[in-house]
PADO-818283 format. One record per residue (C-alpha): residue number from 1; x, y, z. Coordinates in pm, whole numbers, plus 50000, padded with zeros to 5 digits. Layout:
BEGIN
<atom kefi="NUM" x="X" y="Y" z="Z"/>
...
REM end
This chain:
BEGIN
<atom kefi="1" x="50007" y="50005" z="50005"/>
<atom kefi="2" x="50131" y="50341" z="49906"/>
<atom kefi="3" x="50199" y="50593" z="50172"/>
<atom kefi="4" x="50102" y="50960" z="50129"/>
<atom kefi="5" x="50373" y="51234" z="50130"/>
<atom kefi="6" x="50223" y="51357" z="50461"/>
<atom kefi="7" x="50262" y="51011" z="50614"/>
<atom kefi="8" x="50619" y="50988" z="50482"/>
<atom kefi="9" x="50704" y="51325" z="50631"/>
<atom kefi="10" x="50566" y="51239" z="50963"/>
<atom kefi="11" x="50763" y="50916" z="50979"/>
<atom kefi="12" x="51095" y="51069" z="50869"/>
<atom kefi="13" x="51056" y="51350" z="51112"/>
<atom kefi="14" x="50984" y="51115" z="51387"/>
<atom kefi="15" x="51289" y="50897" z="51304"/>
<atom kefi="16" x="51558" y="51176" z="51250"/>
<atom kefi="17" x="51422" y="51521" z="51379"/>
<atom kefi="18" x="51449" y="51830" z="51175"/>
<atom kefi="19" x="51682" y="51739" z="50885"/>
<atom kefi="20" x="51655" y="51407" z="50688"/>
<atom kefi="21" x="51840" y="51291" z="50373"/>
<atom kefi="22" x="51604" y="51214" z="50093"/>
<atom kefi="23" x="51700" y="51013" z="49793"/>
<atom kefi="24" x="51549" y="51149" z="49471"/>
<atom kefi="25" x="51548" y="50922" z="49181"/>
<atom kefi="26" x="51579" y="51108" z="48847"/>
<atom kefi="27" x="51626" y="50998" z="48483"/>
<atom kefi="28" x="51723" y="51166" z="48155"/>
<atom kefi="29" x="51431" y="51210" z="47915"/>
<atom kefi="30" x="51535" y="51135" z="47631"/>
<atom kefi="31" x="51813" y="50895" z="47743"/>
<atom kefi="32" x="52162" y="51092" z="47720"/>
<atom kefi="33" x="52384" y="50792" z="47668"/>
<atom kefi="34" x="52670" y="50987" z="47859"/>
<atom kefi="35" x="52923" y="50864" z="48105"/>
<atom kefi="36" x="52841" y="50886" z="48473"/>
<atom kefi="37" x="53109" y="51149" z="48511"/>
<atom kefi="38" x="52951" y="51375" z="48248"/>
<atom kefi="39" x="52596" y="51339" z="48394"/>
<atom kefi="40" x="52728" y="51390" z="48743"/>
<atom kefi="41" x="52925" y="51709" z="48630"/>
<atom kefi="42" x="52613" y="51845" z="48473"/>
<atom kefi="43" x="52392" y="51793" z="48778"/>
<atom kefi="44" x="52669" y="51932" z="49021"/>
<atom kefi="45" x="52691" y="52239" z="48804"/>
<atom kefi="46" x="52315" y="52306" z="48855"/>
<atom kefi="47" x="52344" y="52262" z="49235"/>
<atom kefi="48" x="52323" y="52572" z="49464"/>
<atom kefi="49" x="52403" y="52579" z="49832"/>
<atom kefi="50" x="52035" y="52596" z="49926"/>
<atom kefi="51" x="51964" y="52263" z="49757"/>
<atom kefi="52" x="52168" y="52097" z="50026"/>
<atom kefi="53" x="52279" y="51821" z="49782"/>
<atom kefi="54" x="52495" y="51582" z="49983"/>
<atom kefi="55" x="52586" y="51334" z="49712"/>
<atom kefi="56" x="52496" y="51241" z="49349"/>
<atom kefi="57" x="52507" y="50886" z="49249"/>
<atom kefi="58" x="52507" y="50773" z="48882"/>
<atom kefi="59" x="52528" y="50411" z="48753"/>
<atom kefi="60" x="52802" y="50304" z="48500"/>
<atom kefi="61" x="52868" y="50250" z="48217"/>
<atom kefi="62" x="52597" y="50472" z="48096"/>
<atom kefi="63" x="52415" y="50714" z="48321"/>
<atom kefi="64" x="52069" y="50773" z="48204"/>
<atom kefi="65" x="51949" y="50767" z="48572"/>
<atom kefi="66" x="52090" y="50910" z="48880"/>
<atom kefi="67" x="52008" y="50964" z="49260"/>
<atom kefi="68" x="52031" y="51291" z="49438"/>
<atom kefi="69" x="52085" y="51272" z="49809"/>
<atom kefi="70" x="51936" y="51597" z="49958"/>
<atom kefi="71" x="51945" y="51708" z="50326"/>
<atom kefi="72" x="51600" y="51886" z="50359"/>
<atom kefi="73" x="51353" y="51921" z="50657"/>
<atom kefi="74" x="51049" y="51772" z="50454"/>
<atom kefi="75" x="50969" y="51576" z="50167"/>
<atom kefi="76" x="50817" y="51872" z="49977"/>
<atom kefi="77" x="51129" y="52067" z="50032"/>
<atom kefi="78" x="51347" y="51787" z="49898"/>
<atom kefi="79" x="51133" y="51749" z="49598"/>
<atom kefi="80" x="51131" y="52138" z="49531"/>
<atom kefi="81" x="51505" y="52138" z="49565"/>
<atom kefi="82" x="51545" y="51863" z="49323"/>
<atom kefi="83" x="51316" y="52024" z="49080"/>
<atom kefi="84" x="51515" y="52344" z="49094"/>
<atom kefi="85" x="51844" y="52141" z="49025"/>
<atom kefi="86" x="51680" y="51988" z="48729"/>
<atom kefi="87" x="51552" y="52308" z="48589"/>
<atom kefi="88" x="51906" y="52446" z="48583"/>
<atom kefi="89" x="52040" y="52141" z="48368"/>
<atom kefi="90" x="52083" y="52180" z="47990"/>
<atom kefi="91" x="51963" y="51814" z="47942"/>
<atom kefi="92" x="51602" y="51730" z="48048"/>
<atom kefi="93" x="51580" y="51522" z="48355"/>
<atom kefi="94" x="51263" y="51386" z="48510"/>
<atom kefi="95" x="51215" y="51339" z="48881"/>
<atom kefi="96" x="51068" y="51009" z="49001"/>
<atom kefi="97" x="51029" y="50874" z="49343"/>
<atom kefi="98" x="51153" y="51051" z="49669"/>
<atom kefi="99" x="51227" y="50834" z="49964"/>
<atom kefi="100" x="51382" y="50933" z="50315"/>
<atom kefi="101" x="51706" y="50754" z="50348"/>
<atom kefi="102" x="51609" y="50648" z="50704"/>
<atom kefi="103" x="51290" y="50478" z="50571"/>
<atom kefi="104" x="51495" y="50292" z="50302"/>
<atom kefi="105" x="51754" y="50180" z="50570"/>
<atom kefi="106" x="51470" y="50046" z="50799"/>
<atom kefi="107" x="51297" y="49868" z="50506"/>
<atom kefi="108" x="51625" y="49689" z="50397"/>
<atom kefi="109" x="51689" y="49593" z="50751"/>
<atom kefi="110" x="51334" y="49461" z="50806"/>
<atom kefi="111" x="51371" y="49270" z="50478"/>
<atom kefi="112" x="51702" y="49113" z="50585"/>
<atom kefi="113" x="51574" y="49020" z="50923"/>
<atom kefi="114" x="51258" y="48849" z="50786"/>
<atom kefi="115" x="51382" y="48734" z="50443"/>
REM end
């Protein structure tokens, strides 16, 4: 069952307090067929200090998808910051799912304990 943005925000605040690291999945549309270093460089060039991007992950050998790690107080803030980063890129990127890192860690831990 999918959780609403409000439920996810409440859970993530309860777990970590005021600032949470959110993972924002993005992909190029159309596909770029560029190296991870090229995609990462374009994304980092679009980042501003207020976006609070902690890390950018791209998958080799070709990076048509990436994950932004943003330290923001709410899910909405993380999505807004990600959208602003993407709007500054020359290539067209589309934002996919956004998940609090703490929730992902808990889900993986739960799965490993019960799987």
